[in-house]
N, C-alpha and C positions, 0 to 999 in steps of 0.2 A: 504494500499499499504505500509506504513512504518513497520507495524507490520510483513509483509511477508519478507521485506527487512532484519529486524533485525533477523528474524528467519533464513534467509539463511546465515546471518554472524554467528550465533550461531552454525549452522550445519557444518561449516568449520572444519577440523581436528585441534588438538591442536597446531601442529607445525605452521600452516598457522595463527592461531590466535596469536600466540607469535611473529611471524615475523611481523605481521601488527601492533601489540600492541607496539613493539619496534620502529617501524617507527612513529607510532603516538606519542609516548613518546619522540622521538627526535624532532618532528614536534612542540610538546608543549614546549620542552625545549628551542626553539629559542625565544619564548615569555617571558620566565622567565628571570630574571636578571642574566646577565653574570658576571658583574663587579659592583662595587660601592664603595663609600666612599667619601672622600674630596680630591679635586684637586686644589692645589695652592690657598688655602684660600677661595675656594667656599663653597656654601652650600652643603649639602649631595646630591650626585647624584647617580644614578642607571641606568645602560644600559642594555637592552636586546641584543639579538643577531642581531637585526636590527640597533642598534646604536653603538656609540663609533668607534673605528678604525677597527672594524671587521664587519661592516655592509655588505659588499659585500659577505664575507664568510657566514654570517648568512643567507642572501637570497639564496646563492647556497645550503646551507645545508636544508633549507626549501623546495626548489623546488625538491631536490633529494628525499627527503622523502616523499613529496607529490606524486611524480611519483611512488614510490614503493607501496604507498597505492592505488593509482588509478589503478594499474595492477591488484589488487583484486576487488575493489569496482566496476568498470565500467562493467566488465562481470557479477557481481552479480546483478546489476541493470538492466540487460537485454541488455546492450550495446554491441558492438564488443569488441573483445579481442585487447589489445593495442600491444601485442608482440605474437610470436608463443610459443606454449606450451613448445616445447623442449628447447627454449631459456630463459624461465622465470626465472629459478633459477640462471642461470649464470649473467643475467642482475640485478637480485636483489642482488647477491653478489658483483657485481661491483659496484652498486649504495650504498650498505652498506659500502664498503672500501672507496668510495669517501667521504661519509658522515663522517666517522670516521677520515679520513685523514684531511679534512677540519676543523673538530672540534678540532683535536690536533694542526693544524696550528693556529687557533684562540686562543687556550689556551697558545701557546707559546707567541703569541703577547700580550695577557693580562698579562701573567707573567712578561714580560718584562717591561710593564708599571707599574705593581704593585710594581716592584723591584725599579723603578725609584722614584716613589711617595709612600712614607711610609705609608700614610693614605688611599690608594686604596687597594682593596681586591677582590679576586675571589669569586664569588657567586655561588648558587648551579645550576643554569640554564645551565651553561656550562656542569656540570658533569651530570645532567640528560639527555642532548643531546649526550654526549658520550657513556652513559650506553645503550641508545636506539639505537644507531649505532652499537654497538658492539652486542647487542641482534640481530639485522638484519643480521649481518655477520654470526653469529653462527648458527642461524636458516636456512639461506639460504644455508650455506655449508653443514649442515647436511641433508637438503633436496635434495640437488644436488648429495651427497653420496648415499643416499637411492634410488634416481632415477637411478643412474648408476648400483647400485647393482641389481635393478629389470631389467634393460635392460640386463645384463649379464645373469642373471637367465633365462629370457625369451628366450635369444639366445641359451643356452645350454640345456635348458629342454623343448622340444617341447611337448605340450599338444595336441596330435593329438588324434582322436578318433580311438581306435583299433578296427579292424574288427575281428569278431570271426574267429578262424582259419580254421573252416570248410567251410566258405565261400571263403577262399583265395585257388584257385586253378588256375593252369594255363591251364589245359585241359578242364575245365568246370565242373568236377566231384568233389565231396566232398569227403574228406579223412576222416577216422576216427581219434579221438584224439590219440596221442601217448600213448604207454603203460607206466605204471609207472614203475620206476626202481626196480631191483630185490631187495629183502632184503639183509642185510649184512650178510656175513658168520659168523658161530659161532666162538667164541674165542678158541684158542687152550690152553691147560694147558700144561706147561713146568715144568718138575720136576727139582729141585735143589738138586744136590748131595753134601753131606758135606765132 
């Protein structure tokens, strides 16, 4: 069962894998340390996205990226689709924007705290979360543009099966194919007088 599930994940196209990989990266980044150091003479502390002053923001980022991953994983595992297919890229783009904006908000809070306490510093976890959110935005935007392009192409280029011209007739009789065009006339020679 697990082998077939992983085979389905590997069968996804590259853009889909990058998009879900970015959401997974942002999801993992919430568990990594966002800030650390020494605060008011305390021992060394380290806070992930679920701790410190940014805990609610970290929970929201976690849930948004989990939703982006579940949009793909639930249908792959045989479950129902969470959203309609034509809305999928728009919702992913919106979720990616929300995740990135919330990460930037958390980064601004952490930056303010690190400026107040000289021995506090920003750690790599928030940067990992930000990179994952940006990857989700870029890939969902590119997929949305590709989807629009294919819709426009399908709208203007109908792929109807063309019937042979002999079978098309209004009176029920078949007409012979049209004659080929006549050959071009010979070129005329003009003399140039000096």
